[in-house]
Backbone bond lengths (Angstrom), bond angles and torsions (degrees), N, CA, C in turn:
res aa  C-N    CA-C-N  psi(-1)  N-CA   C-N-CA  omega(-1)  CA-C   N-CA-C  phi
1 M - - - 1.480 - - 1.515 108.79 -
2 S 1.266 124.88 141.11 1.312 128.62 175.11 1.575 115.77 -78.63
3 H 1.191 115.05 141.06 1.562 123.48 177.61 1.545 107.68 -66.89
4 P 1.311 119.83 142.39 1.452 118.95 178.95 1.479 115.92 -55.94
5 A 1.268 123.29 -22.46 1.372 125.19 -176.31 1.518 112.51 -77.11
6 T 1.367 115.09 -18.62 1.403 121.92 -178.87 1.522 116.59 -97.24
7 V 1.351 114.87 -15.61 1.568 116.69 -172.18 1.409 108.88 -81.83
8 D 1.377 122.12 -11.95 1.456 123.19 176.98 1.584 109.76 -53.81
9 N 1.302 116.90 -32.22 1.530 120.28 -171.44 1.525 107.23 -109.30
10 H 1.180 120.37 6.23 1.508 124.65 178.56 1.509 114.33 -131.49
11 H 1.257 120.48 164.13 1.401 117.15 171.51 1.633 107.63 -149.82
12 S 1.330 118.72 157.54 1.355 129.06 -178.10 1.520 110.14 -106.49
13 D 1.304 123.64 127.13 1.444 126.99 174.77 1.485 114.17 -60.02
14 G 1.410 113.85 122.68 1.353 120.62 174.12 1.473 116.77 102.96
15 L 1.415 118.00 -16.86 1.474 123.94 -168.90 1.495 109.92 -85.52
16 S 1.272 119.76 -13.52 1.477 125.47 -173.10 1.521 110.34 -137.99
17 L 1.291 116.74 163.72 1.413 116.94 178.24 1.472 110.67 -75.92
18 R 1.386 116.24 -34.81 1.426 122.32 176.55 1.466 118.70 -59.01
19 Y 1.315 111.66 -27.84 1.549 121.21 -176.54 1.476 106.32 -128.14
20 A 1.368 116.97 42.41 1.398 119.37 -179.51 1.646 108.80 -74.13
21 Y 1.278 117.91 164.11 1.431 122.85 169.63 1.528 106.35 -65.23
22 R 1.332 113.22 148.42 1.468 117.52 179.83 1.550 114.10 -134.83
23 P 1.264 114.78 70.49 1.546 116.50 -173.19 1.595 108.07 -67.83
24 S 1.321 107.57 157.46 1.530 116.96 177.57 1.509 106.96 -115.34
25 T 1.275 123.71 -2.50 1.552 122.76 -178.60 1.629 99.06 -145.40
26 E 1.296 103.15 160.74 1.451 116.10 172.86 1.372 115.28 -62.43
27 A 1.348 121.83 -35.58 1.379 131.89 176.97 1.530 112.35 -64.17
28 Q 1.263 119.39 -44.28 1.439 126.31 171.10 1.518 111.70 -64.23
29 L 1.330 118.27 -42.03 1.460 117.51 171.20 1.460 116.70 -49.61
30 E 1.333 113.30 -51.22 1.517 118.58 178.90 1.480 113.74 -61.23
31 S 1.380 113.78 -40.86 1.464 118.88 -171.82 1.459 109.79 -69.83
32 L 1.374 113.56 -43.34 1.613 119.08 -172.53 1.503 106.50 -64.00
33 T 1.307 123.32 -40.62 1.455 121.77 179.61 1.514 115.36 -76.72
34 A 1.345 114.92 -34.23 1.463 115.55 176.23 1.543 113.43 -71.20
35 E 1.435 119.14 -22.90 1.449 117.92 -175.80 1.625 108.36 -109.90
36 H 1.309 111.21 20.01 1.485 116.53 177.24 1.518 106.53 -64.91
37 T 1.489 118.93 136.61 1.384 118.38 178.78 1.465 114.64 -81.38
38 C 1.362 116.73 133.40 1.439 118.44 176.58 1.449 112.19 -65.81
39 L 1.329 118.97 136.07 1.412 121.81 -175.03 1.525 108.79 -81.57
40 S 1.325 118.33 -22.42 1.418 118.36 -179.24 1.518 113.47 -82.30
41 C 1.281 118.52 -47.47 1.510 120.00 -171.81 1.492 110.99 -109.23
42 G 1.299 115.17 -11.73 1.540 119.57 -178.95 1.537 118.20 79.27
43 D 1.311 114.75 1.34 1.483 118.85 178.45 1.543 114.84 -81.00
44 K 1.267 117.62 149.09 1.456 123.88 177.15 1.408 112.26 -109.20
45 G 1.306 115.73 140.86 1.514 121.11 174.17 1.424 117.24 72.86
46 Q 1.394 115.88 17.88 1.544 118.91 -178.03 1.444 113.12 -107.26
47 F 1.351 115.77 37.26 1.467 117.84 -176.43 1.631 110.34 -86.25
48 V 1.251 114.11 137.74 1.453 116.86 -179.16 1.488 111.11 -100.10
49 T 1.416 119.02 -17.64 1.365 124.20 170.44 1.522 106.33 -143.74
50 G 1.377 114.80 157.15 1.420 123.67 -175.52 1.566 111.90 -161.51
51 D 1.328 114.38 131.29 1.535 115.83 178.48 1.546 103.70 -150.19
52 L 1.357 110.60 129.88 1.532 118.27 177.30 1.463 112.64 -74.44
53 G 1.383 119.68 -19.97 1.416 127.90 179.78 1.508 107.36 71.61
54 P 1.456 120.96 -169.02 1.408 126.65 -170.08 1.591 106.67 -72.14
55 K 1.158 115.76 152.61 1.545 121.53 172.09 1.530 104.74 -72.75
56 K 1.430 110.88 136.37 1.518 116.99 178.63 1.432 107.49 -117.50
57 Q 1.334 116.37 171.95 1.315 120.53 171.70 1.546 109.67 -152.10
58 M 1.399 113.96 136.72 1.485 122.49 176.83 1.541 107.85 -123.61
59 A 1.296 116.60 102.76 1.453 118.11 -174.92 1.644 106.57 51.92
60 S 1.433 112.69 -114.92 1.464 112.09 -168.36 1.567 104.96 -92.60
61 L 1.275 124.67 -4.59 1.428 122.45 -179.47 1.526 113.61 -89.92
62 I 1.239 112.81 133.53 1.540 117.40 179.78 1.565 104.66 -120.14
63 Y 1.433 114.62 126.23 1.504 108.35 -169.00 1.589 100.64 -157.13
64 Y 1.340 113.82 168.15 1.386 131.17 164.74 1.389 116.24 -111.20
65 R 1.357 117.18 149.52 1.541 124.13 171.97 1.629 104.96 -110.15
66 G 1.195 121.55 87.01 1.404 122.15 -177.83 1.496 113.01 -71.31
67 A 1.397 115.75 146.93 1.420 124.54 171.11 1.525 119.07 -115.63
68 M 1.296 124.86 114.39 1.390 122.98 -169.54 1.548 106.49 -126.56
69 K 1.281 117.47 119.57 1.452 122.68 -179.78 1.544 108.76 -92.45
70 C 1.359 117.00 120.56 1.479 123.15 178.95 1.447 114.14 -77.97
71 Q 1.206 118.01 157.82 1.480 119.80 174.66 1.520 111.19 -61.69
72 C 1.250 123.06 -19.66 1.458 121.70 176.18 1.547 108.16 -80.23
73 G 1.314 118.79 1.75 1.375 121.40 175.68 1.606 121.76 92.80
74 F 1.348 111.18 -9.33 1.448 120.09 177.74 1.480 111.29 -80.69
75 M 1.352 117.21 135.92 1.423 128.42 176.04 1.461 111.78 -86.63
76 N 1.370 120.33 106.26 1.443 119.41 176.43 1.452 114.39 -97.85
77 F 1.338 115.42 146.89 1.465 122.43 176.41 1.520 112.20 -120.69
78 A 1.279 110.53 140.80 1.504 119.01 -173.95 1.574 116.39 -140.18
79 Y 1.197 123.69 126.27 1.387 123.39 178.50 1.516 114.05 -87.28
80 V 1.323 113.64 138.37 1.341 120.18 -177.74 1.644 113.68 -132.94
81 I 1.274 122.86 106.98 1.359 128.42 -177.90 1.519 110.36 -85.14
82 I 1.358 114.75 120.58 1.439 119.14 -165.93 1.622 112.41 -110.92
83 N 1.397 113.63 18.38 1.496 113.12 -179.93 1.383 113.38 -60.21
84 D 1.342 126.76 -25.44 1.485 125.78 -174.64 1.438 110.92 -95.02
85 L 1.249 123.60 8.46 1.512 126.00 171.15 1.447 107.08 -69.39
86 P 1.419 117.32 144.83 1.504 120.86 178.90 1.490 111.25 -51.33
87 E 1.214 122.05 -44.46 1.550 124.57 -174.01 1.498 103.95 -61.88
88 E 1.214 123.50 -51.25 1.411 123.71 -170.26 1.646 108.96 -71.17
89 K 1.445 113.59 -30.13 1.425 112.69 174.30 1.518 113.40 -69.60
90 K 1.185 117.08 -29.50 1.492 120.10 177.92 1.608 110.34 -66.83
91 N 1.310 110.17 -29.27 1.491 116.70 173.94 1.552 113.78 -88.41
92 Q 1.377 113.72 16.62 1.462 119.83 175.70 1.412 114.54 65.51
93 A 1.263 122.71 30.27 1.555 128.17 178.34 1.515 103.43 -60.90
94 M 1.336 119.90 147.47 1.361 122.51 176.23 1.499 107.81 -78.30
95 P 1.349 120.58 142.29 1.378 120.24 169.23 1.451 122.36 -44.10
96 S 1.412 117.58 138.77 1.425 116.38 -165.85 1.476 112.09 -61.55
97 R 1.322 117.17 -41.58 1.542 121.11 -178.61 1.525 108.61 -61.78
98 V 1.268 119.30 -45.86 1.545 120.67 177.52 1.487 110.51 -64.54
99 S 1.248 113.30 -37.14 1.497 112.78 -177.45 1.490 112.95 -70.54
100 I 1.348 119.07 -41.05 1.386 127.02 -176.22 1.706 105.27 -64.80
101 D 1.150 115.57 -40.51 1.556 120.14 -179.72 1.452 108.21 -69.02
102 K 1.368 117.32 -37.84 1.443 119.05 -178.37 1.560 114.02 -67.28
103 E 1.399 113.12 -41.11 1.498 120.41 -179.25 1.439 111.09 -74.62
104 I 1.419 120.86 -30.33 1.427 121.83 175.17 1.545 110.29 -65.38
105 N 1.326 115.60 -47.18 1.504 121.90 175.66 1.476 114.86 -58.49
106 E 1.349 115.06 -34.72 1.519 118.23 178.62 1.441 111.31 -90.13
107 G 1.320 120.48 5.48 1.572 124.44 171.97 1.504 110.86 72.61
108 N 1.280 120.07 23.97 1.504 120.23 -174.24 1.664 109.02 -91.29
109 I 1.459 114.90 -20.59 1.429 112.88 -176.29 1.527 110.03 -93.12
110 P 1.289 120.00 135.21 1.546 118.35 -174.40 1.469 105.14 -68.77
111 D 1.387 118.87 164.12 1.429 128.20 169.34 1.436 110.39 -55.20
112 Y 1.474 121.96 119.14 1.362 122.59 -171.78 1.618 108.03 -64.77
113 R 1.322 118.90 -26.36 1.377 117.01 -176.48 1.535 112.62 -65.13
114 M 1.332 113.88 -35.99 1.391 118.58 174.63 1.614 112.01 -52.29
115 E 1.287 115.59 -56.33 1.428 122.76 -177.91 1.605 112.52 -60.36
116 E 1.335 111.81 -38.24 1.374 111.02 -179.37 1.573 113.15 -76.67
117 F 1.323 117.17 -39.53 1.415 119.57 -179.97 1.692 109.31 -64.76
118 L 1.198 117.77 -32.67 1.466 124.34 -173.59 1.760 100.67 -67.49
119 Q 1.249 112.38 -48.77 1.501 120.01 -176.03 1.488 109.31 -66.75
120 M 1.449 117.07 -37.78 1.494 118.69 -176.87 1.538 107.83 -75.12
121 S 1.311 114.06 -33.16 1.396 117.28 176.59 1.511 114.83 -59.79
122 A 1.330 116.79 -45.96 1.425 129.80 179.78 1.511 105.92 -63.35
123 A 1.333 124.27 -37.33 1.420 125.55 -177.69 1.566 111.25 -73.06
124 C 1.432 115.54 -35.83 1.357 121.49 167.97 1.398 118.74 -58.73
125 A 1.434 112.26 -53.74 1.435 114.17 173.99 1.486 117.47 -55.07
126 H 1.344 117.85 -37.23 1.474 118.24 172.98 1.415 118.74 -57.91
127 N 1.366 116.44 -31.28 1.342 127.28 175.80 1.549 110.74 -85.71
128 E 1.234 120.42 -1.67 1.492 129.03 175.68 1.542 110.24 70.62
129 D 1.342 110.42 21.45 1.504 111.96 175.20 1.509 108.60 -95.27
130 F 1.319 116.90 79.65 1.462 129.37 -169.11 1.549 114.30 -64.18
131 D 1.434 107.31 -32.69 1.561 108.60 -177.00 1.372 108.47 -76.41
132 E 1.331 125.58 -28.07 1.411 125.18 -175.08 1.599 107.87 -81.45
133 A 1.527 111.34 -32.92 1.473 114.24 178.89 1.582 106.32 -69.03
134 E 1.236 118.07 -35.30 1.535 116.07 -178.16 1.540 108.18 -70.44
135 A 1.328 118.55 -37.78 1.402 122.51 178.73 1.602 113.90 -52.95
136 Y 1.483 110.75 -39.13 1.333 117.41 -177.81 1.652 109.33 -69.68
137 I 1.361 109.37 -47.07 1.406 113.18 177.50 1.462 118.30 -57.25
138 K 1.303 111.65 -42.74 1.551 118.49 176.17 1.597 111.06 -59.58
139 R 1.177 111.81 -36.27 1.492 113.68 176.24 1.540 111.48 -72.04
140 C 1.317 116.67 -29.67 1.544 115.72 176.20 1.445 105.24 -67.39
141 L 1.379 119.01 -42.31 1.430 120.55 -174.49 1.606 116.69 -69.65
142 E 1.396 111.16 -19.09 1.494 116.66 175.13 1.506 106.64 -72.35
143 I 1.436 117.26 -36.96 1.393 122.20 -175.82 1.702 108.32 -73.50
144 D 1.275 111.53 -45.51 1.435 117.13 -175.00 1.513 107.90 -141.31
145 P 1.291 124.52 91.07 1.494 129.60 -179.97 1.468 117.31 -50.50
146 D 1.436 115.90 -28.22 1.421 125.79 -176.00 1.529 112.09 -103.46
147 N 1.311 118.48 18.52 1.496 114.64 175.21 1.459 112.22 -74.07
148 Q 1.243 117.92 116.27 1.479 123.36 -178.63 1.494 114.22 -57.24
149 A 1.340 117.58 -47.97 1.396 121.91 -178.21 1.542 111.51 -55.65
150 A 1.352 115.09 -47.22 1.374 114.70 179.72 1.418 115.58 -66.69
151 L 1.324 116.63 -39.54 1.427 121.62 179.28 1.521 111.45 -63.65
152 Y 1.333 119.21 -44.17 1.435 122.32 169.29 1.426 118.01 -54.31
153 N 1.484 118.01 -38.67 1.282 116.31 -177.88 1.651 110.72 -80.83
154 L 1.244 110.58 -19.41 1.503 114.51 175.35 1.594 108.94 -69.37
155 G 1.355 112.96 -38.25 1.360 116.44 -179.55 1.531 112.75 -67.80
156 W 1.341 114.68 -31.04 1.462 121.05 176.34 1.510 110.10 -70.60
157 L 1.301 119.13 -45.63 1.448 125.15 175.53 1.489 110.98 -56.89
158 C 1.284 118.98 -49.36 1.498 121.21 -177.79 1.477 107.73 -64.10
159 T 1.209 119.82 -34.03 1.446 120.68 175.88 1.474 115.35 -62.86
160 K 1.318 113.42 -39.54 1.437 121.87 -177.50 1.596 109.39 -67.81
161 R 1.371 113.77 -32.75 1.374 123.36 -177.95 1.490 112.50 -89.58
162 E 1.366 114.14 3.10 1.556 119.49 -174.84 1.435 117.09 57.19
163 A 1.376 117.69 28.32 1.420 125.56 165.08 1.500 110.27 -86.58
164 L 1.348 123.95 70.02 1.361 124.91 -167.72 1.453 116.52 -67.59
165 Q 1.266 117.76 -32.72 1.401 123.45 -179.13 1.460 111.65 -67.23
166 D 1.354 116.23 -44.57 1.470 121.10 172.43 1.470 111.89 -63.51
167 A 1.303 119.12 -40.25 1.492 115.78 174.62 1.462 116.14 -62.04
168 V 1.357 116.50 -41.14 1.376 118.38 178.17 1.667 113.02 -56.51
169 Q 1.399 106.23 -46.67 1.494 112.41 -179.71 1.488 109.48 -61.13
170 A 1.376 119.82 -41.13 1.471 117.91 -177.57 1.531 110.32 -68.48
171 Y 1.327 120.71 -39.53 1.488 122.22 -179.57 1.612 111.92 -71.23
172 K 1.292 114.01 -31.83 1.485 118.03 171.93 1.481 111.04 -60.12
173 K 1.343 115.80 -44.01 1.472 120.76 -173.24 1.559 107.35 -70.38
174 V 1.410 122.18 -34.09 1.413 126.14 170.83 1.489 104.73 -56.19
175 E 1.373 123.29 -54.51 1.383 122.59 -174.20 1.505 113.92 -53.77
176 S 1.393 112.08 -41.03 1.503 122.92 -166.53 1.542 106.90 -71.15
177 I 1.344 120.20 -23.31 1.439 122.91 -176.59 1.634 114.73 -79.80
178 S 1.239 105.10 -47.69 1.581 117.85 177.92 1.445 110.76 -171.56
179 D 1.357 115.04 171.53 1.517 120.85 173.10 1.444 115.96 -92.93
180 N 1.286 115.85 28.36 1.546 119.55 -179.90 1.476 114.81 -79.82
181 F 1.238 119.44 -7.79 1.372 127.68 174.21 1.378 116.17 -125.68
182 P 1.320 118.79 67.95 1.582 121.69 -176.40 1.532 113.21 -57.17
183 S 1.427 114.80 -32.82 1.464 114.23 178.40 1.434 115.19 -58.05
184 A 1.298 121.56 -14.09 1.476 119.75 173.64 1.487 112.47 -62.22
185 S 1.392 109.25 -39.40 1.557 114.65 -179.11 1.504 109.27 -66.29
186 L 1.409 114.72 -45.35 1.475 117.60 178.15 1.556 111.61 -55.24
187 N 1.364 112.87 -47.22 1.458 115.28 -177.91 1.529 112.31 -60.31
188 L 1.402 113.85 -40.97 1.434 118.92 174.54 1.444 112.52 -53.99
189 G 1.416 113.86 -46.57 1.474 117.42 178.95 1.524 111.47 -55.36
190 Y 1.289 116.94 -45.46 1.485 117.80 -173.95 1.650 104.73 -62.90
191 I 1.295 118.30 -44.21 1.517 119.06 -177.95 1.548 109.48 -62.27
192 Y 1.254 116.06 -45.67 1.516 118.57 -177.00 1.603 110.15 -67.87
193 Q 1.374 120.24 -34.08 1.331 124.27 -176.82 1.577 103.93 -73.70
194 E 1.284 123.00 -47.40 1.387 124.87 178.46 1.559 113.33 -58.21
195 A 1.326 112.10 -31.00 1.538 115.05 179.50 1.508 113.07 -88.25
196 G 1.327 117.94 1.94 1.439 124.35 -179.25 1.621 111.49 77.31
197 D 1.258 115.35 13.11 1.524 115.86 175.11 1.566 108.67 -89.94
198 Y 1.415 113.35 83.29 1.381 113.47 -166.60 1.582 114.22 -78.17
199 Q 1.325 114.04 -25.38 1.488 119.57 176.28 1.528 109.96 -64.18
200 N 1.292 123.46 -44.52 1.318 122.69 -176.07 1.631 107.07 -78.50
201 A 1.302 116.14 -31.56 1.492 117.18 176.19 1.553 106.61 -63.90
202 I 1.209 118.42 -42.79 1.519 119.81 179.71 1.671 110.63 -59.27
203 K 1.318 111.68 -47.07 1.480 117.68 178.53 1.563 107.99 -56.63
204 S 1.365 115.18 -48.14 1.422 116.15 -178.02 1.624 115.35 -65.85
205 Y 1.278 116.29 -41.44 1.524 120.64 173.93 1.487 110.37 -59.10
206 R 1.322 115.60 -46.22 1.603 114.28 -176.96 1.427 108.87 -64.77
207 K 1.349 116.30 -42.28 1.555 114.35 178.35 1.508 113.09 -54.05
208 F 1.374 114.37 -44.76 1.425 119.60 -175.88 1.542 109.61 -71.66
209 L 1.311 119.58 -33.20 1.416 126.97 -179.75 1.571 115.24 -70.09
210 N 1.428 108.39 -21.37 1.432 116.20 178.95 1.601 109.96 -64.40
211 R 1.385 111.19 -35.16 1.443 122.73 -178.51 1.662 110.24 -87.12
212 Y 1.230 115.03 -40.74 1.445 122.61 178.71 1.480 115.35 -132.24
213 P 1.436 108.19 79.24 1.569 116.80 -173.59 1.483 113.54 -70.95
214 N 1.332 120.80 -12.28 1.504 121.73 179.53 1.601 110.71 -101.44
215 H 1.286 119.38 13.42 1.447 119.08 175.03 1.466 114.27 -73.81
216 M 1.321 115.29 106.89 1.434 118.19 -174.10 1.511 116.86 -59.86
217 D 1.203 118.60 -47.79 1.484 122.38 179.38 1.529 111.46 -54.62
218 A 1.253 116.65 -47.45 1.427 118.88 177.41 1.473 115.08 -64.71
219 R 1.276 113.35 -44.59 1.583 115.44 176.47 1.518 106.36 -62.15
220 N 1.327 125.40 -44.59 1.402 120.96 -179.03 1.471 114.23 -63.05
221 R 1.268 119.22 -32.87 1.456 128.18 -176.02 1.564 104.18 -75.40
222 L 1.249 119.36 -40.50 1.406 118.86 178.18 1.492 113.68 -65.68
223 T 1.356 114.84 -38.51 1.515 122.03 176.73 1.566 105.41 -58.33
224 Q 1.407 119.26 -46.36 1.402 128.05 -175.57 1.594 108.85 -59.64
225 C 1.268 115.48 -46.22 1.470 117.16 -177.03 1.499 109.10 -73.38
226 D 1.254 123.78 -38.22 1.465 128.98 174.51 1.508 107.99 -49.37
227 K 1.388 112.69 -49.97 1.442 118.16 -171.86 1.621 107.21 -70.21
228 K 1.305 115.46 -36.06 1.564 117.01 178.03 1.403 109.03 -65.65
229 L 1.292 127.77 -39.96 1.449 128.83 177.41 1.538 109.36 -66.19
230 A 1.283 119.46 -39.88 1.430 124.93 -178.03 1.612 111.00 -67.87
231 G 1.255 115.44 -11.89 1.374 118.61 -176.40 1.522 118.93 81.99
């Protein structure tokens, strides 16, 4: 796996929307995803499950974000742009190369490095190489200090390394940007509850439960914290 300092000048096929796979036949579509290289173990074609997920569209780009779980246990994600498939051509889809250039020029496609670094960080974390995982996340945050996915992953990494104050700061920043990552509130609840800060744990669990009211673990933990405060 490349070090984050070297990826700025390179890219890996499938890891970002900009450099997504671009099959022109259904057979190529099946082959590309089946032969995608696992980021964690480096093997090809060792997936035990795979799902392309729902078809998505970003302006003129039509694509899938596939999820493939390797035998090593790591969940890989790959982008596949399908503008060039016969069915999409019949619907007058713009050719993929033209579409990609158009969306890059219009600023619609994310920085490919962010998408690659996030996936590489996850692969490092899966292999318990937390130093390298954090290096990728910090490189993400150099590019975009307010990237919620990177901040969320930083919070998770800090928790794994028992740097709990840093984890709290990362999760709080996630919350301050938008409510797109409600799990940040759940994880804050875990940290506060473990530290015996039941009031803040309750606030965090309630914030999470506003989005997912049927989440049993959060509900049970909220009840536990309420009982602790009640004495």
